[in-house]
C-alpha positions in Angstrom: 114.0 131.2 132.6 112.8 127.6 132.1 114.4 127.4 128.7 117.7 128.7 130.0 117.6 126.2 132.9 116.9 123.3 130.6 119.6 124.2 128.2 122.2 124.6 130.9 121.4 121.2 132.3 120.7 119.3 129.1 122.8 121.2 126.6 121.8 123.7 123.9 121.2 121.0 121.3 118.9 119.0 123.5 116.2 121.7 123.8 114.5 122.8 120.6 111.2 123.6 119.0 109.7 121.9 115.9 108.4 123.6 112.7 106.8 122.1 109.7 108.8 122.0 106.5 107.2 121.9 103.0 107.9 118.3 102.0 105.4 115.4 101.6 107.9 112.8 102.8 107.2 112.4 106.6 110.8 112.0 107.6 111.6 115.4 105.9 108.4 117.3 106.8 109.8 119.0 110.0 112.8 120.9 111.1 114.4 121.6 114.5 114.4 125.3 115.2 115.6 127.5 118.1 112.8 128.0 120.6 113.7 131.7 120.7 113.5 132.2 117.0 111.4 135.1 115.8 109.3 132.9 113.5 108.5 130.4 116.2 107.0 126.9 115.5 104.4 126.6 112.7 100.8 125.8 113.5 100.5 122.2 114.6 99.3 119.4 112.2 95.7 118.5 113.0 95.4 115.7 115.6 95.0 112.2 114.2 96.5 113.1 110.8 99.9 111.8 111.5 101.6 110.3 114.6 103.7 112.5 116.7 106.3 109.8 117.1 108.1 108.9 113.9 111.0 106.4 113.8 114.4 107.7 112.7 114.4 105.1 110.0 111.4 103.1 108.9 111.5 99.5 110.3 110.9 96.7 107.9 108.0 94.4 108.9 108.0 90.6 108.4 104.4 90.7 107.2 101.5 93.0 106.3 99.5 94.3 109.3 96.6 92.1 110.3 94.1 94.9 110.9 94.1 98.1 108.8 92.0 100.9 110.3 92.4 103.6 107.6 94.2 104.2 104.3 95.7 104.3 101.9 97.3 107.7 101.8 99.6 107.7 98.8 102.9 109.7 98.9 105.0 110.0 95.8 107.7 112.6 96.1 111.4 113.5 96.1 112.2 112.5 92.5 114.0 115.9 92.1 116.6 115.3 94.9 117.3 111.6 94.3 115.5 110.5 97.4 112.2 109.6 95.8 109.6 107.6 97.5 106.4 105.9 96.4 104.4 104.7 99.4 100.9 103.8 100.5 100.4 104.7 104.2 97.9 103.0 106.5 96.8 103.3 110.1 96.9 99.8 111.5 96.3 98.2 114.9 99.0 95.8 116.2 97.2 95.0 119.5 94.0 96.4 120.9 94.5 100.1 121.4 98.0 100.2 119.8 97.8 102.2 116.6 100.7 102.2 114.1 101.4 104.2 111.0 102.7 101.7 108.4 103.4 101.9 104.7 103.8 99.6 101.8 106.6 100.6 99.4 105.1 100.5 96.0 108.3 99.4 94.3 109.5 96.6 96.6 106.0 95.7 97.9 107.6 95.5 101.4 105.8 96.8 104.5 107.4 99.2 107.0 106.6 100.8 110.3 107.0 104.6 110.1 105.4 105.8 113.4 103.4 105.1 116.5 100.3 107.1 117.6 100.4 108.2 121.3 
């Protein structure tokens, strides 16, 4: 009943579940699915591995992060579909307690913000 109520108030497209998708690129590693689907959402990714909030498009940073907490995690993928990436991901701290997921593009050497940890 809750699902029906939410969909009637917010619209069918506003209420969905998430499922993992087999792709190493973070922006392509999940899909929206119908909450009523038989398969249901996949098991969650372990906490702390990736932030739950990813930006729609990575945001270019003016400079490298000052404080890196973990990394790098290298992701090189997508050459087969023309959307290839070569990135080194890091967990960084912007202000005390604010953890960000940033990457350095290995080709351009530029830094980007990909997500924010909750």
